[in-house]
mmCIF file of the N, C-alpha and C atoms, coordinates in Angstrom:
data_MODEL
# 
_entry.id   MODEL 
# 
loop_
_atom_site.group_PDB 
_atom_site.id 
_atom_site.type_symbol 
_atom_site.label_atom_id 
_atom_site.label_alt_id 
_atom_site.label_comp_id 
_atom_site.label_asym_id 
_atom_site.label_entity_id 
_atom_site.label_seq_id 
_atom_site.pdbx_PDB_ins_code 
_atom_site.Cartn_x 
_atom_site.Cartn_y 
_atom_site.Cartn_z 
_atom_site.occupancy 
_atom_site.B_iso_or_equiv 
_atom_site.pdbx_formal_charge 
_atom_site.auth_seq_id 
_atom_site.auth_comp_id 
_atom_site.auth_asym_id 
_atom_site.auth_atom_id 
_atom_site.pdbx_PDB_model_num 
ATOM 1   N N  . MET A 1 1  ? 112.305 112.706 263.596 1.00 0.00 ? 1  MET A N  1 
ATOM 2   C CA . MET A 1 1  ? 111.266 113.736 263.519 1.00 0.00 ? 1  MET A CA 1 
ATOM 3   C C  . MET A 1 1  ? 110.272 113.588 264.666 1.00 0.00 ? 1  MET A C  1 
ATOM 4   N N  . LYS A 1 2  ? 109.962 112.313 264.982 1.00 0.00 ? 2  LYS A N  1 
ATOM 5   C CA . LYS A 1 2  ? 109.005 112.092 266.061 1.00 0.00 ? 2  LYS A CA 1 
ATOM 6   C C  . LYS A 1 2  ? 109.586 112.535 267.402 1.00 0.00 ? 2  LYS A C  1 
ATOM 7   N N  . SER A 1 3  ? 110.877 112.270 267.609 1.00 0.00 ? 3  SER A N  1 
ATOM 8   C CA . SER A 1 3  ? 111.494 112.662 268.879 1.00 0.00 ? 3  SER A CA 1 
ATOM 9   C C  . SER A 1 3  ? 111.564 114.182 269.007 1.00 0.00 ? 3  SER A C  1 
ATOM 10  N N  . ASP A 1 4  ? 111.701 114.889 267.866 1.00 0.00 ? 4  ASP A N  1 
ATOM 11  C CA . ASP A 1 4  ? 111.706 116.351 267.904 1.00 0.00 ? 4  ASP A CA 1 
ATOM 12  C C  . ASP A 1 4  ? 110.371 116.896 268.390 1.00 0.00 ? 4  ASP A C  1 
ATOM 13  N N  . SER A 1 5  ? 109.273 116.352 267.861 1.00 0.00 ? 5  SER A N  1 
ATOM 14  C CA . SER A 1 5  ? 107.962 116.847 268.283 1.00 0.00 ? 5  SER A CA 1 
ATOM 15  C C  . SER A 1 5  ? 107.691 116.481 269.742 1.00 0.00 ? 5  SER A C  1 
ATOM 16  N N  . PHE A 1 6  ? 108.180 115.316 270.179 1.00 0.00 ? 6  PHE A N  1 
ATOM 17  C CA . PHE A 1 6  ? 108.019 114.919 271.576 1.00 0.00 ? 6  PHE A CA 1 
ATOM 18  C C  . PHE A 1 6  ? 108.813 115.861 272.482 1.00 0.00 ? 6  PHE A C  1 
ATOM 19  N N  . ALA A 1 7  ? 110.017 116.214 272.051 1.00 0.00 ? 7  ALA A N  1 
ATOM 20  C CA . ALA A 1 7  ? 110.836 117.150 272.830 1.00 0.00 ? 7  ALA A CA 1 
ATOM 21  C C  . ALA A 1 7  ? 110.173 118.523 272.891 1.00 0.00 ? 7  ALA A C  1 
ATOM 22  N N  . GLU A 1 8  ? 109.559 118.943 271.789 1.00 0.00 ? 8  GLU A N  1 
ATOM 23  C CA . GLU A 1 8  ? 108.857 120.229 271.778 1.00 0.00 ? 8  GLU A CA 1 
ATOM 24  C C  . GLU A 1 8  ? 107.658 120.209 272.717 1.00 0.00 ? 8  GLU A C  1 
ATOM 25  N N  . LEU A 1 9  ? 106.945 119.086 272.757 1.00 0.00 ? 9  LEU A N  1 
ATOM 26  C CA . LEU A 1 9  ? 105.806 118.971 273.676 1.00 0.00 ? 9  LEU A CA 1 
ATOM 27  C C  . LEU A 1 9  ? 106.265 119.065 275.122 1.00 0.00 ? 9  LEU A C  1 
ATOM 28  N N  . ILE A 1 10 ? 107.348 118.385 275.453 1.00 0.00 ? 10 ILE A N  1 
ATOM 29  C CA . ILE A 1 10 ? 107.874 118.433 276.819 1.00 0.00 ? 10 ILE A CA 1 
ATOM 30  C C  . ILE A 1 10 ? 108.327 119.849 277.157 1.00 0.00 ? 10 ILE A C  1 
ATOM 31  N N  . PHE A 1 11 ? 109.020 120.494 276.208 1.00 0.00 ? 11 PHE A N  1 
ATOM 32  C CA . PHE A 1 11 ? 109.474 121.871 276.415 1.00 0.00 ? 11 PHE A CA 1 
ATOM 33  C C  . PHE A 1 11 ? 108.292 122.805 276.644 1.00 0.00 ? 11 PHE A C  1 
ATOM 34  N N  . LEU A 1 12 ? 107.254 122.638 275.834 1.00 0.00 ? 12 LEU A N  1 
ATOM 35  C CA . LEU A 1 12 ? 106.059 123.466 275.945 1.00 0.00 ? 12 LEU A CA 1 
ATOM 36  C C  . LEU A 1 12 ? 105.383 123.262 277.298 1.00 0.00 ? 12 LEU A C  1 
ATOM 37  N N  . PHE A 1 13 ? 105.239 121.998 277.705 1.00 0.00 ? 13 PHE A N  1 
ATOM 38  C CA . PHE A 1 13 ? 104.577 121.683 278.968 1.00 0.00 ? 13 PHE A CA 1 
ATOM 39  C C  . PHE A 1 13 ? 105.335 122.283 280.149 1.00 0.00 ? 13 PHE A C  1 
ATOM 40  N N  . THR A 1 14 ? 106.666 122.121 280.153 1.00 0.00 ? 14 THR A N  1 
ATOM 41  C CA . THR A 1 14 ? 107.443 122.659 281.272 1.00 0.00 ? 14 THR A CA 1 
ATOM 42  C C  . THR A 1 14 ? 107.429 124.184 281.279 1.00 0.00 ? 14 THR A C  1 
ATOM 43  N N  . THR A 1 15 ? 107.451 124.792 280.090 1.00 0.00 ? 15 THR A N  1 
ATOM 44  C CA . THR A 1 15 ? 107.397 126.256 280.021 1.00 0.00 ? 15 THR A CA 1 
ATOM 45  C C  . THR A 1 15 ? 106.082 126.785 280.568 1.00 0.00 ? 15 THR A C  1 
ATOM 46  N N  . VAL A 1 16 ? 104.976 126.180 280.140 1.00 0.00 ? 16 VAL A N  1 
ATOM 47  C CA . VAL A 1 16 ? 103.658 126.621 280.603 1.00 0.00 ? 16 VAL A CA 1 
ATOM 48  C C  . VAL A 1 16 ? 103.517 126.398 282.102 1.00 0.00 ? 16 VAL A C  1 
ATOM 49  N N  . THR A 1 17 ? 103.988 125.249 282.594 1.00 0.00 ? 17 THR A N  1 
ATOM 50  C CA . THR A 1 17 ? 103.904 124.959 284.027 1.00 0.00 ? 17 THR A CA 1 
ATOM 51  C C  . THR A 1 17 ? 104.719 125.964 284.836 1.00 0.00 ? 17 THR A C  1 
ATOM 52  N N  . ALA A 1 18 ? 105.917 126.265 284.362 1.00 0.00 ? 18 ALA A N  1 
ATOM 53  C CA . ALA A 1 18 ? 106.767 127.227 285.075 1.00 0.00 ? 18 ALA A CA 1 
ATOM 54  C C  . ALA A 1 18 ? 106.129 128.615 285.084 1.00 0.00 ? 18 ALA A C  1 
ATOM 55  N N  . PHE A 1 19 ? 105.588 129.040 283.941 1.00 0.00 ? 19 PHE A N  1 
ATOM 56  C CA . PHE A 1 19 ? 104.936 130.345 283.878 1.00 0.00 ? 19 PHE A CA 1 
ATOM 57  C C  . PHE A 1 19 ? 103.734 130.407 284.806 1.00 0.00 ? 19 PHE A C  1 
ATOM 58  N N  . CYS A 1 20 ? 102.943 129.337 284.846 1.00 0.00 ? 20 CYS A N  1 
ATOM 59  C CA . CYS A 1 20 ? 101.750 129.346 285.700 1.00 0.00 ? 20 CYS A CA 1 
ATOM 60  C C  . CYS A 1 20 ? 102.131 129.411 287.170 1.00 0.00 ? 20 CYS A C  1 
ATOM 61  N N  . SER A 1 21 ? 103.151 128.660 287.572 1.00 0.00 ? 21 SER A N  1 
ATOM 62  C CA . SER A 1 21 ? 103.543 128.696 288.979 1.00 0.00 ? 21 SER A CA 1 
ATOM 63  C C  . SER A 1 21 ? 104.138 130.056 289.336 1.00 0.00 ? 21 SER A C  1 
ATOM 64  N N  . LEU A 1 22 ? 104.923 130.628 288.423 1.00 0.00 ? 22 LEU A N  1 
ATOM 65  C CA . LEU A 1 22 ? 105.464 131.963 288.675 1.00 0.00 ? 22 LEU A CA 1 
ATOM 66  C C  . LEU A 1 22 ? 104.361 133.002 288.734 1.00 0.00 ? 22 LEU A C  1 
ATOM 67  N N  . GLU A 1 23 ? 103.399 132.869 287.832 1.00 0.00 ? 23 GLU A N  1 
ATOM 68  C CA . GLU A 1 23 ? 102.305 133.845 287.800 1.00 0.00 ? 23 GLU A CA 1 
ATOM 69  C C  . GLU A 1 23 ? 101.510 133.810 289.100 1.00 0.00 ? 23 GLU A C  1 
ATOM 70  N N  . SER A 1 24 ? 101.251 132.616 289.632 1.00 0.00 ? 24 SER A N  1 
ATOM 71  C CA . SER A 1 24 ? 100.474 132.539 290.870 1.00 0.00 ? 24 SER A CA 1 
ATOM 72  C C  . SER A 1 24 ? 101.234 133.200 292.018 1.00 0.00 ? 24 SER A C  1 
ATOM 73  N N  . ARG A 1 25 ? 102.558 133.065 292.020 1.00 0.00 ? 25 ARG A N  1 
ATOM 74  C CA . ARG A 1 25 ? 103.353 133.738 293.057 1.00 0.00 ? 25 ARG A CA 1 
ATOM 75  C C  . ARG A 1 25 ? 103.275 135.252 292.903 1.00 0.00 ? 25 ARG A C  1 
ATOM 76  N N  . PHE A 1 26 ? 103.418 135.732 291.644 1.00 0.00 ? 26 PHE A N  1 
ATOM 77  C CA . PHE A 1 26 ? 103.347 137.172 291.405 1.00 0.00 ? 26 PHE A CA 1 
ATOM 78  C C  . PHE A 1 26 ? 101.962 137.717 291.731 1.00 0.00 ? 26 PHE A C  1 
ATOM 79  N N  . ALA A 1 27 ? 100.925 136.967 291.375 1.00 0.00 ? 27 ALA A N  1 
ATOM 80  C CA . ALA A 1 27 ? 99.560  137.425 291.638 1.00 0.00 ? 27 ALA A CA 1 
ATOM 81  C C  . ALA A 1 27 ? 99.328  137.550 293.140 1.00 0.00 ? 27 ALA A C  1 
ATOM 82  N N  . TYR A 1 28 ? 99.830  136.582 293.918 1.00 0.00 ? 28 TYR A N  1 
ATOM 83  C CA . TYR A 1 28 ? 99.676  136.651 295.371 1.00 0.00 ? 28 TYR A CA 1 
ATOM 84  C C  . TYR A 1 28 ? 100.432 137.859 295.919 1.00 0.00 ? 28 TYR A C  1 
ATOM 85  N N  . LYS A 1 29 ? 101.646 138.069 295.411 1.00 0.00 ? 29 LYS A N  1 
ATOM 86  C CA . LYS A 1 29 ? 102.458 139.192 295.870 1.00 0.00 ? 29 LYS A CA 1 
ATOM 87  C C  . LYS A 1 29 ? 101.778 140.520 295.534 1.00 0.00 ? 29 LYS A C  1 
ATOM 88  N N  . ASN A 1 30 ? 101.230 140.618 294.326 1.00 0.00 ? 30 ASN A N  1 
ATOM 89  C CA . ASN A 1 30 ? 100.563 141.856 293.916 1.00 0.00 ? 30 ASN A CA 1 
ATOM 90  C C  . ASN A 1 30 ? 99.289  142.095 294.708 1.00 0.00 ? 30 ASN A C  1 
ATOM 91  N N  . LEU A 1 31 ? 98.550  141.024 294.999 1.00 0.00 ? 31 LEU A N  1 
ATOM 92  C CA . LEU A 1 31 ? 97.361  141.172 295.833 1.00 0.00 ? 31 LEU A CA 1 
ATOM 93  C C  . LEU A 1 31 ? 97.756  141.659 297.218 1.00 0.00 ? 31 LEU A C  1 
ATOM 94  N N  . HIS A 1 32 ? 98.858  141.122 297.713 1.00 0.00 ? 32 HIS A N  1 
ATOM 95  C CA . HIS A 1 32 ? 99.316  141.494 299.044 1.00 0.00 ? 32 HIS A CA 1 
ATOM 96  C C  . HIS A 1 32 ? 99.750  142.959 299.079 1.00 0.00 ? 32 HIS A C  1 
ATOM 97  N N  . ASN A 1 33 ? 100.379 143.424 298.006 1.00 0.00 ? 33 ASN A N  1 
ATOM 98  C CA . ASN A 1 33 ? 100.874 144.805 297.950 1.00 0.00 ? 33 ASN A CA 1 
ATOM 99  C C  . ASN A 1 33 ? 99.856  145.770 297.358 1.00 0.00 ? 33 ASN A C  1 
ATOM 100 N N  . HIS A 1 34 ? 98.690  145.269 296.958 1.00 0.00 ? 34 HIS A N  1 
ATOM 101 C CA . HIS A 1 34 ? 97.633  146.075 296.329 1.00 0.00 ? 34 HIS A CA 1 
ATOM 102 C C  . HIS A 1 34 ? 98.135  146.763 295.060 1.00 0.00 ? 34 HIS A C  1 
ATOM 103 N N  . ARG A 1 35 ? 98.947  146.044 294.303 1.00 0.00 ? 35 ARG A N  1 
ATOM 104 C CA . ARG A 1 35 ? 99.440  146.569 293.029 1.00 0.00 ? 35 ARG A CA 1 
ATOM 105 C C  . ARG A 1 35 ? 98.936  145.678 291.914 1.00 0.00 ? 35 ARG A C  1 
ATOM 106 N N  . ILE A 1 36 ? 98.774  146.254 290.740 1.00 0.00 ? 36 ILE A N  1 
ATOM 107 C CA . ILE A 1 36 ? 98.338  145.479 289.580 1.00 0.00 ? 36 ILE A CA 1 
ATOM 108 C C  . ILE A 1 36 ? 99.514  145.379 288.615 1.00 0.00 ? 36 ILE A C  1 
ATOM 109 N N  . GLN A 1 37 ? 99.838  144.159 288.246 1.00 0.00 ? 37 GLN A N  1 
ATOM 110 C CA . GLN A 1 37 ? 100.915 143.963 287.279 1.00 0.00 ? 37 GLN A CA 1 
ATOM 111 C C  . GLN A 1 37 ? 100.321 144.061 285.873 1.00 0.00 ? 37 GLN A C  1 
ATOM 112 N N  . LEU A 1 38 ? 100.864 144.942 285.052 1.00 0.00 ? 38 LEU A N  1 
ATOM 113 C CA . LEU A 1 38 ? 100.269 145.201 283.741 1.00 0.00 ? 38 LEU A CA 1 
ATOM 114 C C  . LEU A 1 38 ? 100.473 144.034 282.782 1.00 0.00 ? 38 LEU A C  1 
ATOM 115 N N  . LEU A 1 39 ? 101.699 143.557 282.688 1.00 0.00 ? 39 LEU A N  1 
ATOM 116 C CA . LEU A 1 39 ? 101.970 142.441 281.784 1.00 0.00 ? 39 LEU A CA 1 
ATOM 117 C C  . LEU A 1 39 ? 102.167 141.187 282.621 1.00 0.00 ? 39 LEU A C  1 
ATOM 118 N N  . THR A 1 40 ? 101.157 140.336 282.650 1.00 0.00 ? 40 THR A N  1 
ATOM 119 C CA . THR A 1 40 ? 101.269 139.115 283.434 1.00 0.00 ? 40 THR A CA 1 
ATOM 120 C C  . THR A 1 40 ? 101.947 138.037 282.605 1.00 0.00 ? 40 THR A C  1 
ATOM 121 N N  . LEU A 1 41 ? 102.416 137.019 283.282 1.00 0.00 ? 41 LEU A N  1 
ATOM 122 C CA . LEU A 1 41 ? 103.128 135.953 282.581 1.00 0.00 ? 41 LEU A CA 1 
ATOM 123 C C  . LEU A 1 41 ? 102.211 135.142 281.686 1.00 0.00 ? 41 LEU A C  1 
ATOM 124 N N  . SER A 1 42 ? 100.916 135.142 281.990 1.00 0.00 ? 42 SER A N  1 
ATOM 125 C CA . SER A 1 42 ? 99.997  134.385 281.137 1.00 0.00 ? 42 SER A CA 1 
ATOM 126 C C  . SER A 1 42 ? 99.889  135.014 279.755 1.00 0.00 ? 42 SER A C  1 
ATOM 127 N N  . GLN A 1 43 ? 100.200 136.309 279.643 1.00 0.00 ? 43 GLN A N  1 
ATOM 128 C CA . GLN A 1 43 ? 100.191 136.954 278.332 1.00 0.00 ? 43 GLN A CA 1 
ATOM 129 C C  . GLN A 1 43 ? 101.432 136.591 277.528 1.00 0.00 ? 43 GLN A C  1 
ATOM 130 N N  . LEU A 1 44 ? 102.464 136.085 278.201 1.00 0.00 ? 44 LEU A N  1 
ATOM 131 C CA . LEU A 1 44 ? 103.685 135.707 277.496 1.00 0.00 ? 44 LEU A CA 1 
ATOM 132 C C  . LEU A 1 44 ? 103.596 134.303 276.913 1.00 0.00 ? 44 LEU A C  1 
ATOM 133 N N  . ILE A 1 45 ? 102.691 133.476 277.444 1.00 0.00 ? 45 ILE A N  1 
ATOM 134 C CA . ILE A 1 45 ? 102.578 132.099 276.960 1.00 0.00 ? 45 ILE A CA 1 
ATOM 135 C C  . ILE A 1 45 ? 102.162 132.048 275.486 1.00 0.00 ? 45 ILE A C  1 
ATOM 136 N N  . PRO A 1 46 ? 101.133 132.797 275.040 1.00 0.00 ? 46 PRO A N  1 
ATOM 137 C CA . PRO A 1 46 ? 100.805 132.763 273.605 1.00 0.00 ? 46 PRO A CA 1 
ATOM 138 C C  . PRO A 1 46 ? 101.943 133.272 272.724 1.00 0.00 ? 46 PRO A C  1 
ATOM 139 N N  . ILE A 1 47 ? 102.739 134.210 273.230 1.00 0.00 ? 47 ILE A N  1 
ATOM 140 C CA . ILE A 1 47 ? 103.885 134.700 272.463 1.00 0.00 ? 47 ILE A CA 1 
ATOM 141 C C  . ILE A 1 47 ? 104.878 133.560 272.266 1.00 0.00 ? 47 ILE A C  1 
ATOM 142 N N  . ASN A 1 48 ? 105.126 132.798 273.333 1.00 0.00 ? 48 ASN A N  1 
ATOM 143 C CA . ASN A 1 48 ? 106.039 131.670 273.255 1.00 0.00 ? 48 ASN A CA 1 
ATOM 144 C C  . ASN A 1 48 ? 105.503 130.609 272.299 1.00 0.00 ? 48 ASN A C  1 
ATOM 145 N N  . LEU A 1 49 ? 104.202 130.346 272.359 1.00 0.00 ? 49 LEU A N  1 
ATOM 146 C CA . LEU A 1 49 ? 103.594 129.356 271.467 1.00 0.00 ? 49 LEU A CA 1 
ATOM 147 C C  . LEU A 1 49 ? 103.702 129.792 270.016 1.00 0.00 ? 49 LEU A C  1 
ATOM 148 N N  . SER A 1 50 ? 103.462 131.066 269.747 1.00 0.00 ? 50 SER A N  1 
ATOM 149 C CA . SER A 1 50 ? 103.528 131.535 268.361 1.00 0.00 ? 50 SER A CA 1 
ATOM 150 C C  . SER A 1 50 ? 104.958 131.500 267.840 1.00 0.00 ? 50 SER A C  1 
ATOM 151 N N  . MET A 1 51 ? 105.932 131.784 268.706 1.00 0.00 ? 51 MET A N  1 
ATOM 152 C CA . MET A 1 51 ? 107.329 131.688 268.284 1.00 0.00 ? 51 MET A CA 1 
ATOM 153 C C  . MET A 1 51 ? 107.687 130.253 267.950 1.00 0.00 ? 51 MET A C  1 
ATOM 154 N N  . LEU A 1 52 ? 107.208 129.317 268.764 1.00 0.00 ? 52 LEU A N  1 
ATOM 155 C CA . LEU A 1 52 ? 107.488 127.902 268.532 1.00 0.00 ? 52 LEU A CA 1 
ATOM 156 C C  . LEU A 1 52 ? 106.848 127.432 267.236 1.00 0.00 ? 52 LEU A C  1 
ATOM 157 N N  . LEU A 1 53 ? 105.610 127.862 266.994 1.00 0.00 ? 53 LEU A N  1 
ATOM 158 C CA . LEU A 1 53 ? 104.914 127.449 265.776 1.00 0.00 ? 53 LEU A CA 1 
ATOM 159 C C  . LEU A 1 53 ? 105.544 128.056 264.529 1.00 0.00 ? 53 LEU A C  1 
ATOM 160 N N  . SER A 1 54 ? 105.945 129.313 264.600 1.00 0.00 ? 54 SER A N  1 
ATOM 161 C CA . SER A 1 54 ? 106.546 129.936 263.418 1.00 0.00 ? 54 SER A CA 1 
ATOM 162 C C  . SER A 1 54 ? 107.900 129.309 263.104 1.00 0.00 ? 54 SER A C  1 
ATOM 163 N N  . ALA A 1 55 ? 108.654 128.951 264.138 1.00 0.00 ? 55 ALA A N  1 
ATOM 164 C CA . ALA A 1 55 ? 109.930 128.280 263.908 1.00 0.00 ? 55 ALA A CA 1 
ATOM 165 C C  . ALA A 1 55 ? 109.702 126.888 263.329 1.00 0.00 ? 55 ALA A C  1 
ATOM 166 N N  . ARG A 1 56 ? 108.628 126.251 263.767 1.00 0.00 ? 56 ARG A N  1 
ATOM 167 C CA . ARG A 1 56 ? 108.301 124.911 263.260 1.00 0.00 ? 56 ARG A CA 1 
ATOM 168 C C  . ARG A 1 56 ? 107.932 124.989 261.778 1.00 0.00 ? 56 ARG A C  1 
ATOM 169 N N  . GLN A 1 57 ? 107.204 126.025 261.384 1.00 0.00 ? 57 GLN A N  1 
ATOM 170 C CA . GLN A 1 57 ? 106.812 126.177 259.983 1.00 0.00 ? 57 GLN A CA 1 
ATOM 171 C C  . GLN A 1 57 ? 108.025 126.456 259.099 1.00 0.00 ? 57 GLN A C  1 
ATOM 172 N N  . LYS A 1 58 ? 109.004 127.156 259.628 1.00 0.00 ? 58 LYS A N  1 
ATOM 173 C CA . LYS A 1 58 ? 110.212 127.443 258.856 1.00 0.00 ? 58 LYS A CA 1 
ATOM 174 C C  . LYS A 1 58 ? 111.154 126.243 258.823 1.00 0.00 ? 58 LYS A C  1 
ATOM 175 N N  . GLY A 1 59 ? 110.890 125.265 259.684 1.00 0.00 ? 59 GLY A N  1 
ATOM 176 C CA . GLY A 1 59 ? 111.745 124.084 259.743 1.00 0.00 ? 59 GLY A CA 1 
ATOM 177 C C  . GLY A 1 59 ? 112.964 124.273 260.618 1.00 0.00 ? 59 GLY A C  1 
ATOM 178 N N  . GLU A 1 60 ? 112.919 125.259 261.503 1.00 0.00 ? 60 GLU A N  1 
ATOM 179 C CA . GLU A 1 60 ? 114.035 125.516 262.402 1.00 0.00 ? 60 GLU A CA 1 
ATOM 180 C C  . GLU A 1 60 ? 113.678 125.023 263.798 1.00 0.00 ? 60 GLU A C  1 
ATOM 181 N N  . SER A 1 61 ? 114.686 124.972 264.643 1.00 0.00 ? 61 SER A N  1 
ATOM 182 C CA . SER A 1 61 ? 114.443 124.626 266.037 1.00 0.00 ? 61 SER A CA 1 
ATOM 183 C C  . SER A 1 61 ? 114.215 125.912 266.818 1.00 0.00 ? 61 SER A C  1 
ATOM 184 N N  . ALA A 1 62 ? 113.272 125.877 267.741 1.00 0.00 ? 62 ALA A N  1 
ATOM 185 C CA . ALA A 1 62 ? 112.918 127.093 268.477 1.00 0.00 ? 62 ALA A CA 1 
ATOM 186 C C  . ALA A 1 62 ? 113.854 127.337 269.646 1.00 0.00 ? 62 ALA A C  1 
ATOM 187 N N  . TYR A 1 63 ? 114.653 126.335 270.014 1.00 0.00 ? 63 TYR A N  1 
ATOM 188 C CA . TYR A 1 63 ? 115.534 126.565 271.152 1.00 0.00 ? 63 TYR A CA 1 
ATOM 189 C C  . TYR A 1 63 ? 116.969 126.681 270.715 1.00 0.00 ? 63 TYR A C  1 
# 
């Protein structure tokens, strides 16, 4: 059980890090093109967190 929560923490950390690095690239690209991206990747992070938490409450694996 402990290794499962540790694996979830690592998964969460890498997901958030990947989203943040991707978002910074998209933000730079959009600034360069003078376009506004409506749905940014930072808005997807809470969705991912809520999916992980709801799966945890049901006792299932989120991946």
